[in-house]
C-alpha positions, 0 to 999 in steps of 0.5 A: 212262889215270889221272893216275898213268899219265899222269904216268909216261908224261910222265916217260918221254917226258922221259927219252927226249928227254934220252937221245936223241943224248946222249953222256952216257948209256950204254945197256945192253940185257939179254936175260934168260934163266933161267940166263944173261943177255946184255948189250950196252952202247952209247951213244945215238948208236950207238957200241958199248962192249961187244958181248956180256957173259954173266952168271949169273942170281945175285948174283955175276952181277949184281955182275959186271954192275955192276962191268963197267958201272962200269969202262966208265963210268970208262974212257969218262969222260963218262957220267952216274952211274946213276939213283938214285945 
């Protein structure tokens, strides 16, 4: 690995340690498909927040995903803001 890859891997490992068993992070898994995507939202401790969300592969679908994510974040009140915001 080159230096850039090593630094990237170290940052990934640090983020993983911070998230593991944390009640302050929401985990979103997305099964990407051509037309429609399926998403799951939960906590790092295994609590399910939203079992299945289906959204279109377009800007409206992405906007709906962001809106639902924010609504669940506000409803649960204990999650950190998304990375970069």
